[in-house]
C-alpha positions as CSV (number, residue, x, y, z in Angstrom):
1,M,-23.2,-43.5,67.8
2,A,-20.6,-45.9,66.7
3,F,-20.9,-49.1,64.7
4,K,-20.7,-52.6,66.2
5,I,-19.9,-56.0,65.0
6,I,-22.4,-58.8,65.7
7,A,-20.0,-61.4,67.2
8,S,-22.2,-64.4,66.4
9,Q,-22.1,-63.5,62.7
10,C,-18.4,-62.5,62.4
11,T,-16.3,-64.9,60.4
12,S,-13.1,-63.3,61.6
13,C,-12.0,-62.7,58.0
14,G,-10.3,-59.4,59.0
15,A,-11.5,-57.4,56.0
16,C,-13.0,-54.7,58.2
17,E,-9.9,-54.1,60.3
18,F,-7.8,-53.0,57.3
19,E,-10.6,-50.8,55.8
20,C,-11.4,-48.9,58.9
21,P,-10.0,-45.3,58.4
22,S,-10.0,-44.6,62.2
23,A,-8.3,-47.8,63.3
24,A,-11.2,-48.6,65.5
25,I,-11.5,-52.3,64.7
26,K,-9.3,-54.9,66.5
27,M,-9.3,-58.6,67.1
28,K,-10.6,-59.6,70.6
29,G,-10.6,-63.3,71.3
30,E,-11.9,-65.0,68.2
31,T,-13.8,-62.1,66.7
32,Y,-13.4,-58.5,65.8
33,I,-14.8,-55.5,67.9
34,I,-15.2,-51.8,67.1
35,D,-14.0,-49.4,69.8
36,P,-16.8,-46.9,70.0
37,A,-14.5,-44.2,71.3
38,K,-12.5,-44.4,68.0
39,C,-15.3,-45.1,65.5
40,T,-16.1,-42.0,63.4
41,E,-18.8,-43.8,61.4
42,C,-16.6,-43.0,58.4
43,D,-17.6,-39.3,58.6
44,G,-17.2,-37.7,55.2
45,M,-17.4,-41.0,53.3
46,D,-20.4,-42.2,51.3
47,T,-20.6,-45.6,53.1
48,Q,-19.3,-47.2,56.3
49,Q,-16.2,-49.0,55.2
50,C,-16.6,-51.9,57.7
51,A,-20.1,-52.7,56.4
52,A,-19.1,-52.2,52.8
53,V,-16.4,-54.9,52.9
54,C,-18.0,-57.4,55.3
55,P,-18.8,-60.7,53.5
56,V,-21.8,-61.3,55.9
57,P,-24.7,-58.9,55.5
58,K,-25.8,-56.9,58.5
59,T,-22.8,-57.9,60.7
60,C,-21.4,-54.4,60.9
61,I,-24.3,-52.3,62.1
62,K,-25.1,-49.0,63.8
63,A,-25.0,-49.5,67.6
């Protein structure tokens, strides 16, 4: 399973895009989305990078 961004909570700050090790996060419209085909759930890392840097709790969640 990949992670997803709750669009209604996303502030479009962009922090997650630059932290994603698999380049799965891109801007779409006025918010960011995670491409499930590219998301590796930060395999091998202790935490999911998108969730770790997001300023809004529970915006980057497991789909």
